[in-house]
C-alpha positions as CSV (number, residue, x, y, z in Angstrom):
1,X,170.9,44.5,60.1
2,X,166.9,44.8,61.6
3,X,167.5,48.2,62.4
4,X,168.2,49.8,59.0
5,X,164.9,47.1,57.1
6,X,162.8,48.7,60.0
7,X,164.2,52.2,59.4
8,X,163.5,51.7,55.8
9,X,160.1,50.8,56.3
10,X,159.0,53.5,58.2
11,X,160.8,56.2,55.7
12,X,158.3,53.9,53.0
13,X,155.2,54.6,55.3
14,X,155.9,58.6,55.7
15,X,156.1,59.0,51.9
16,X,153.0,56.7,51.4
17,X,151.3,59.0,54.0
18,X,152.3,62.2,52.3
19,X,151.7,61.3,49.0
20,X,147.7,60.1,50.1
21,X,147.0,63.7,52.0
22,X,148.6,65.2,49.0
23,X,145.8,63.7,46.6
24,X,143.1,64.6,48.8
25,X,140.5,67.0,47.1
26,X,139.9,70.6,48.7
27,X,136.6,69.7,50.5
28,X,138.5,67.2,52.9
29,X,141.1,69.7,53.7
30,X,138.6,72.5,54.2
31,X,136.9,70.3,56.8
32,X,140.1,70.1,59.1
33,X,139.6,73.6,59.2
34,X,136.2,73.8,60.0
35,X,136.8,71.4,63.2
36,X,139.1,73.5,64.6
37,X,138.1,74.1,68.4
38,X,140.8,76.8,69.3
39,X,139.3,80.2,70.2
40,X,138.7,82.3,67.1
41,X,136.5,85.4,66.8
42,X,133.7,84.5,64.9
43,X,133.1,88.2,64.0
44,X,134.3,91.5,64.1
45,X,132.4,93.2,66.8
46,X,132.0,97.2,66.7
47,X,133.4,99.3,69.5
48,X,131.3,99.3,72.6
49,X,128.9,96.6,70.7
50,X,127.1,94.8,73.4
51,X,126.4,91.7,71.5
52,X,129.2,89.6,73.2
53,X,127.3,90.4,76.6
54,X,124.1,89.4,75.0
55,X,125.4,86.7,73.5
56,X,126.7,84.9,76.6
57,X,124.7,86.3,79.4
58,X,123.2,82.5,80.1
59,X,119.9,83.2,78.7
60,X,118.1,79.8,77.8
61,X,116.9,79.0,74.0
62,X,113.4,81.1,74.1
63,X,111.0,78.5,75.2
64,X,113.3,76.5,77.7
65,X,113.0,76.5,81.3
66,X,115.6,75.3,84.0
67,X,115.4,71.9,84.8
68,X,115.1,72.4,88.2
69,X,111.4,74.1,87.7
70,X,110.4,71.3,85.2
71,X,109.6,69.1,87.9
72,X,105.7,69.3,89.9
73,X,105.3,68.2,93.3
74,X,101.7,66.3,93.5
75,X,98.3,68.1,94.2
76,X,95.2,66.7,95.1
77,X,92.1,68.6,95.5
78,X,88.8,67.7,97.5
79,X,85.4,69.3,97.9
80,X,83.4,68.8,101.2
81,X,80.0,68.3,101.3
82,X,79.5,71.6,102.9
83,X,81.7,73.2,100.0
84,X,85.0,73.5,101.6
85,X,87.6,72.6,99.0
86,X,90.4,71.1,100.6
87,X,93.5,70.9,99.2
88,X,96.9,69.3,99.6
89,X,100.7,69.2,98.2
90,X,103.2,66.5,99.2
91,X,106.9,67.6,100.0
92,X,109.7,65.7,102.1
93,X,109.4,68.3,104.7
94,X,108.8,67.4,108.3
95,X,107.3,70.9,109.3
96,X,104.2,70.7,107.0
97,X,101.9,73.7,107.3
98,X,97.9,73.9,107.5
99,X,96.3,77.0,106.0
100,X,92.6,78.3,105.9
101,X,92.3,80.9,103.3
102,X,88.6,82.6,103.0
103,X,87.5,85.0,100.2
104,X,86.8,88.1,102.0
105,X,88.6,90.8,102.9
106,X,88.3,94.6,103.5
107,X,86.4,94.8,99.9
108,X,83.4,93.4,101.7
109,X,83.4,95.9,104.5
110,X,80.8,98.6,104.0
111,X,81.9,102.7,105.0
112,X,80.2,102.0,108.2
113,X,82.0,98.9,109.4
114,X,85.4,99.2,108.1
115,X,88.2,97.2,109.6
116,X,85.7,94.9,110.5
117,X,87.3,92.2,108.4
118,X,90.8,93.2,109.8
119,X,89.3,93.1,113.7
120,X,87.3,89.7,112.6
121,X,90.7,88.0,112.1
122,X,92.5,89.1,115.2
123,X,89.3,87.8,117.3
124,X,89.1,84.7,116.6
125,X,91.5,83.7,118.5
126,X,90.5,85.1,121.6
127,X,88.3,82.7,123.1
128,X,85.9,80.2,121.6
129,X,83.1,77.7,123.4
130,X,85.9,75.0,123.6
131,X,89.3,77.2,124.3
132,X,90.1,80.6,126.0
133,X,92.6,82.9,124.1
134,X,94.9,81.6,126.8
135,X,94.2,77.9,125.9
136,X,95.0,78.9,122.3
137,X,98.3,80.3,123.0
138,X,99.5,77.3,125.5
139,X,98.5,74.9,123.0
140,X,100.5,76.4,120.2
141,X,103.3,77.2,122.3
142,X,103.4,73.6,123.5
143,X,103.6,72.3,120.0
144,X,106.5,74.9,119.1
145,X,104.1,75.9,116.4
146,X,103.8,79.2,114.5
147,X,100.5,81.3,114.1
148,X,100.4,83.7,111.5
149,X,97.7,85.7,110.3
150,X,97.0,88.1,107.4
151,X,94.2,90.2,106.4
152,X,93.8,91.1,102.2
153,X,91.3,93.3,100.7
154,X,90.1,90.2,98.7
155,X,90.8,86.9,100.8
156,X,92.2,86.3,104.7
157,X,94.7,84.1,105.8
158,X,95.3,81.5,109.0
159,X,98.4,79.4,109.0
160,X,100.0,77.2,111.5
161,X,103.2,75.9,110.7
162,X,103.6,72.6,112.8
163,X,106.0,69.3,113.1
164,X,104.8,66.5,111.2
165,X,103.2,64.9,114.2
166,X,100.9,68.0,115.4
167,X,98.9,68.0,111.7
168,X,95.6,66.8,113.5
169,X,96.0,69.3,116.4
170,X,96.6,72.1,114.1
171,X,93.5,71.7,112.4
172,X,91.6,71.2,115.3
173,X,92.6,74.7,116.4
174,X,91.9,76.4,113.2
175,X,88.3,74.3,113.0
176,X,87.5,75.6,116.3
177,X,88.6,79.6,115.9
178,X,87.1,79.5,112.7
179,X,83.7,77.8,113.0
180,X,83.1,78.5,117.4
181,X,84.4,82.0,118.2
182,X,82.6,83.3,120.7
183,X,83.3,87.3,119.7
184,X,83.1,88.3,123.3
185,X,82.4,92.0,123.4
186,X,84.5,93.1,126.3
187,X,87.8,91.2,124.3
188,X,86.4,93.4,121.4
189,X,86.9,96.4,123.5
190,X,90.9,95.7,124.7
191,X,91.5,94.7,120.6
192,X,90.1,98.1,119.4
193,X,92.8,99.7,122.0
194,X,95.8,97.6,120.3
195,X,94.2,98.3,116.7
196,X,94.2,102.5,118.1
197,X,97.9,102.0,118.8
198,X,98.7,99.9,115.6
199,X,97.3,103.3,113.8
200,X,99.4,105.9,115.8
201,X,102.2,103.7,114.3
202,X,101.7,104.3,111.1
203,X,103.7,107.1,109.9
204,X,106.5,104.7,110.8
205,X,105.8,102.0,107.9
206,X,106.4,104.3,105.1
207,X,105.9,101.7,102.2
208,X,102.7,100.3,103.3
209,X,101.3,103.3,104.5
210,X,102.5,104.6,101.0
211,X,100.8,101.7,99.2
212,X,97.7,102.2,101.0
213,X,97.3,105.7,100.2
214,X,98.1,104.6,96.3
215,X,95.2,102.1,96.7
216,X,92.7,105.0,97.8
217,X,94.3,107.6,95.2
218,X,93.4,104.8,92.4
219,X,90.1,103.4,93.9
220,X,88.5,106.1,95.6
221,X,85.1,105.4,94.5
222,X,85.2,101.6,95.8
223,X,85.8,100.0,99.0
224,X,89.0,98.4,97.6
225,X,90.5,102.2,97.8
226,X,89.7,101.8,101.7
227,X,92.5,100.4,104.2
228,X,92.8,97.1,104.5
229,X,93.0,97.4,108.8
230,X,89.8,100.1,108.7
231,X,89.7,103.7,109.2
232,X,91.5,104.8,112.5
233,X,88.3,106.5,113.3
234,X,85.8,104.2,111.9
235,X,87.8,101.3,113.8
236,X,86.5,103.1,117.3
237,X,82.6,102.8,116.8
238,X,82.8,99.3,115.2
239,X,81.1,96.7,117.4
240,X,80.9,93.1,117.8
241,X,77.6,92.9,116.1
242,X,79.3,94.3,113.0
243,X,81.8,91.0,113.1
244,X,79.1,88.5,113.8
245,X,77.5,89.8,110.5
246,X,80.4,89.9,108.6
247,X,81.3,86.0,109.8
248,X,77.8,85.1,109.0
249,X,78.0,87.0,105.5
250,X,81.5,85.0,104.2
251,X,82.5,82.6,106.4
252,X,80.5,79.5,104.3
253,X,82.1,76.7,102.5
254,X,82.0,77.7,99.2
255,X,84.4,80.7,100.0
256,X,86.7,78.7,102.0
257,X,90.0,76.9,101.1
258,X,91.9,74.7,103.3
259,X,95.6,73.5,102.4
260,X,98.1,71.3,103.9
261,X,101.5,71.2,102.6
262,X,104.6,69.0,103.6
263,X,104.9,65.3,104.3
264,X,101.2,64.3,105.4
265,X,98.4,62.1,103.8
266,X,95.6,63.6,101.8
267,X,92.9,61.2,102.7
268,X,93.6,61.4,106.3
269,X,93.9,65.3,106.3
270,X,90.3,65.5,104.4
271,X,88.9,63.4,107.3
272,X,90.2,65.7,110.1
273,X,88.9,68.7,107.9
274,X,85.6,67.0,107.8
275,X,85.7,66.4,111.5
276,X,86.6,70.1,112.6
277,X,84.5,72.2,110.1
278,X,81.4,70.3,109.4
279,X,79.4,72.7,111.1
280,X,80.0,75.8,108.7
281,X,77.3,76.1,106.0
282,X,77.9,75.6,102.3
283,X,76.4,78.5,101.1
284,X,74.7,81.7,102.4
285,X,71.4,83.8,101.1
286,X,73.1,87.3,101.0
287,X,74.3,88.6,98.5
288,X,78.2,89.6,97.9
289,X,78.7,92.9,98.7
290,X,80.7,95.5,96.5
291,X,81.0,92.8,93.4
292,X,81.4,95.6,90.9
293,X,84.5,96.2,89.3
294,X,86.7,99.0,90.2
295,X,87.3,101.8,88.2
296,X,91.1,103.3,87.7
297,X,91.2,106.4,88.6
298,X,94.1,108.8,87.6
299,X,94.5,111.3,90.3
300,X,97.2,113.1,92.6
301,X,97.3,112.3,96.3
302,X,100.0,115.1,98.2
303,X,99.9,114.2,101.8
304,X,102.3,117.3,103.1
305,X,104.6,116.5,106.3
306,X,107.6,118.9,106.7
307,X,108.5,117.1,110.0
308,X,109.5,114.3,107.6
309,X,112.8,113.9,106.3
310,X,112.8,112.0,103.6
311,X,109.7,111.9,100.6
312,X,107.2,108.5,99.7
313,X,106.3,108.7,95.8
314,X,104.2,105.9,94.3
315,X,103.1,106.2,90.8
316,X,101.1,103.8,89.7
317,X,99.5,102.5,86.2
318,X,96.2,100.6,85.4
319,X,97.5,97.2,85.5
320,X,95.4,93.6,84.4
321,X,93.6,91.4,87.2
322,X,95.3,87.9,88.1
323,X,92.7,86.8,85.0
324,X,94.0,88.9,82.2
325,X,96.2,87.2,79.9
326,X,99.4,89.9,80.1
327,X,99.2,88.9,83.8
328,X,102.4,87.1,83.4
329,X,103.8,89.6,81.3
330,X,103.1,91.7,84.0
331,X,105.1,89.6,86.4
332,X,108.1,89.5,84.3
333,X,107.6,93.0,83.6
334,X,107.6,93.3,87.7
335,X,111.3,91.6,87.5
336,X,112.3,93.6,84.9
337,X,112.0,96.9,87.0
338,X,113.2,95.3,90.0
339,X,114.2,96.6,93.8
340,X,116.7,99.3,94.1
341,X,119.1,99.9,97.4
342,X,121.5,102.4,97.1
343,X,124.1,100.7,99.3
344,X,124.1,97.6,96.9
345,X,123.5,98.9,93.5
346,X,125.5,102.7,93.5
347,X,129.0,100.9,94.6
348,X,131.9,101.0,92.0
349,X,131.8,96.9,91.6
350,X,127.9,96.9,91.0
351,X,127.8,100.3,88.9
352,X,124.0,100.7,87.9
353,X,125.3,101.7,84.4
354,X,127.0,97.7,83.8
355,X,123.7,96.4,84.9
356,X,121.4,96.8,82.1
357,X,118.6,98.2,84.2
358,X,117.4,101.0,83.2
359,X,115.5,102.2,86.4
360,X,118.7,101.5,88.1
361,X,120.5,103.4,85.9
362,X,117.7,106.9,86.4
363,X,118.0,106.4,89.8
364,X,121.8,105.9,90.2
365,X,122.1,109.4,89.2
366,X,119.8,110.5,92.1
367,X,122.5,110.5,94.9
368,X,119.8,110.6,97.8
369,X,117.3,108.1,96.3
370,X,117.8,105.3,98.7
371,X,115.5,102.8,97.5
372,X,112.8,101.8,95.1
373,X,110.7,98.9,94.6
374,X,108.4,97.2,91.9
375,X,104.8,96.5,93.1
376,X,102.3,94.6,91.0
377,X,99.2,94.2,92.7
378,X,96.7,92.0,91.0
379,X,93.1,91.5,92.2
380,X,90.2,89.1,90.8
381,X,88.9,92.2,88.2
382,X,91.1,94.7,88.5
383,X,95.2,95.5,89.4
384,X,97.8,98.1,89.4
385,X,101.0,98.5,88.6
386,X,104.0,100.8,89.6
387,X,107.1,101.5,91.2
388,X,107.3,103.0,94.8
389,X,110.3,105.9,95.4
390,X,112.0,107.0,99.1
391,X,114.5,109.7,99.3
392,X,115.5,112.8,100.1
393,X,112.8,115.6,99.7
394,X,114.9,117.7,97.2
395,X,114.5,114.5,94.4
396,X,110.8,114.5,94.9
397,X,110.0,115.4,91.7
398,X,112.9,113.4,89.8
399,X,111.1,110.2,91.7
400,X,107.9,111.1,90.0
401,X,109.4,111.2,86.9
402,X,111.1,108.1,86.9
403,X,108.0,106.4,87.6
404,X,106.3,107.7,84.8
405,X,108.9,108.0,81.9
406,X,110.5,104.4,81.7
407,X,107.2,102.5,81.2
408,X,106.7,104.7,78.2
409,X,110.4,104.3,77.5
410,X,109.8,100.7,77.2
411,X,106.8,101.1,75.0
412,X,109.5,102.3,72.1
413,X,112.6,100.8,73.0
414,X,113.4,97.6,75.3
415,X,116.8,95.9,75.3
416,X,116.8,92.0,75.0
417,X,119.2,91.7,77.8
418,X,116.7,93.4,80.4
419,X,114.1,91.0,79.5
420,X,116.8,87.8,80.0
421,X,117.4,89.7,83.5
422,X,113.9,89.7,84.4
423,X,113.5,86.6,83.3
424,X,116.3,85.0,85.5
425,X,115.3,87.0,88.4
426,X,111.7,85.8,88.0
427,X,113.2,82.1,87.8
428,X,115.4,82.4,90.8
429,X,112.3,83.7,92.8
430,X,110.3,80.7,91.7
431,X,113.0,78.3,93.0
432,X,113.5,79.6,96.2
433,X,109.8,79.3,96.9
434,X,110.1,76.3,98.8
435,X,108.6,76.3,102.5
436,X,105.8,74.9,103.3
437,X,104.3,78.4,104.4
438,X,105.3,80.1,101.2
439,X,103.4,77.5,99.1
440,X,100.9,77.4,101.2
441,X,99.7,80.6,100.8
442,X,100.7,80.7,96.9
443,X,98.1,77.5,96.7
444,X,95.3,78.9,98.7
445,X,95.2,82.4,96.9
446,X,94.9,80.2,93.5
447,X,92.0,78.0,94.4
448,X,90.2,80.8,95.6
449,X,90.9,83.2,92.8
450,X,91.0,80.5,90.0
451,X,90.0,77.2,91.5
452,X,93.1,75.3,90.3
453,X,96.7,74.8,91.1
454,X,99.4,77.1,88.7
455,X,102.5,74.9,89.3
456,X,105.4,77.2,88.9
457,X,106.3,75.1,85.9
458,X,104.0,76.9,84.1
459,X,104.8,80.3,85.1
460,X,108.3,79.5,83.7
461,X,106.7,77.8,80.5
462,X,104.8,81.2,80.1
463,X,107.3,83.7,80.7
464,X,109.7,81.7,79.0
465,X,108.0,82.5,75.2
466,X,108.2,86.3,76.1
467,X,110.9,88.4,74.3
468,X,111.7,91.8,73.7
469,X,109.0,92.5,71.0
470,X,106.3,91.6,73.4
471,X,107.2,92.8,76.6
472,X,107.2,96.2,74.3
473,X,104.1,95.5,72.5
474,X,102.4,94.7,76.0
475,X,104.2,98.5,77.7
476,X,103.0,100.2,74.6
477,X,99.2,99.0,75.1
478,X,99.0,99.7,78.4
479,X,101.1,102.3,79.5
480,X,101.9,104.9,76.1
481,X,100.4,107.9,77.0
482,X,98.2,106.3,79.4
483,X,97.2,108.3,82.9
484,X,99.0,107.5,86.1
485,X,98.4,107.9,89.5
486,X,100.7,109.9,91.8
487,X,101.1,109.7,95.6
488,X,103.6,111.8,97.4
489,X,104.1,112.1,101.3
490,X,106.4,113.9,103.1
491,X,108.2,117.2,102.8
492,X,106.8,118.2,99.5
493,X,106.1,121.8,99.5
494,X,107.9,122.0,96.0
495,X,105.0,119.8,94.3
496,X,102.6,120.2,96.6
497,X,101.8,123.5,95.2
498,X,100.7,122.3,91.9
499,X,96.9,123.0,90.9
500,X,95.7,120.6,88.7
501,X,96.6,116.9,87.7
502,X,96.7,118.1,84.3
503,X,99.5,120.9,84.9
504,X,101.5,118.5,86.9
505,X,101.5,115.8,84.1
506,X,102.7,118.0,81.4
507,X,104.9,120.3,83.0
508,X,106.6,117.4,85.6
509,X,106.2,114.6,83.9
510,X,107.7,114.7,80.5
511,X,105.1,112.4,78.9
512,X,104.3,111.7,74.6
513,X,101.7,114.2,74.6
514,X,103.3,117.0,76.0
515,X,103.2,118.4,72.7
516,X,99.7,118.0,72.0
517,X,98.7,119.1,75.5
518,X,101.1,121.9,76.6
519,X,99.4,124.3,73.8
520,X,96.2,124.3,75.8
521,X,97.9,124.6,79.3
């Protein structure tokens, strides 16, 4: 009896529910359909449409940056009485790095003293009034430290990567080397032999040597175009007096930044720097040399060597300096071009046609172009941007074409996917810059040129707002009908017979101005 009553109640409730549902208005009924979360095609795409890829490429909304890039470490800066800027950036690393950065490089050389900046950088740890070169080597080895020094065109850097407890020793060693080097004439003669052997091996460092030739080709009327390590013949004529004069003119307080990165205390670090670098003067009376802005020169430089198997090609344009508004756009553009390796990018699974990288697509059709790198060298008042190619001599002319046609194409058409890929690549590079020596070098360069710290969050934020329209407009401004500079080195007989720059450009490069210029060739 009870079960029949229960069944009757259930049937009545069901009838009431059906009646209530049937009396609902259409708007409520439609809402159930709209809330359907099952997989449905939102729109019908055309065949071969790129929109599904562009909509699901993992990009962030415009202006947004990854969460991991939003956090910045504490950076403190103090200026000593003699003008030296002391900067620290604290992290949890138990292997800190101490770096000394001087705002002088090969740009401050002269034609008579070319190579003096590099030779001085090599000589500083070869003996002081307190330590011999063997003492330096033994102390560094006893700490388990790693010493590196890097010459440059506008700055010179010295780094010691040590354990946390040896930071004070590292400051003392670098302070002694920078302030008290004796610059012994006998040691310098030994160094000149080593430098000569290093120059003899230039033909084995293809990319480095090609980029040095690119700078000479572009800035041949300025010391910025001279090799960082000096002319191989002129270096042998240098004497110790040239090094002493260079040290006196450029190694002074206002021109030096000392950086500590890792788990260290700022106040204690400042005290140590003040103790070991106090003998350096605040400024010098001599006027800075070669301070005029270098003028970009579009030109041809052909270095023919038929004993080589492959050709080296550099195609470079005038580009903004580090202080220019387009600096961050060119950082993004460099990552859009990226680096090409035939063994990584020409395989079936990594087919360049599926990568949405126009440079890789062009190079993928050239079977013996083994690798290419995009380079952007930004200096205080000038810059160059371009691509380096390495491949079989048969493709020398095609490599020149790839270097000049794509920047011009980007000024007409630029796929949004390429911008997204380049932006994500730059984000990844910023997130990977975690080691104390990398961060140390970055801070030193920023304070020398801009006198402030540019955190990676700022770089990411500036790049996040750039879309394909912005990049296309920038390429149009810098590359459209611009004059590139061509540097070829190797078995280049097929291009080295060209008589003039204009003929080479019109008949090889296929630039936007061909139709006009070919009438007068």
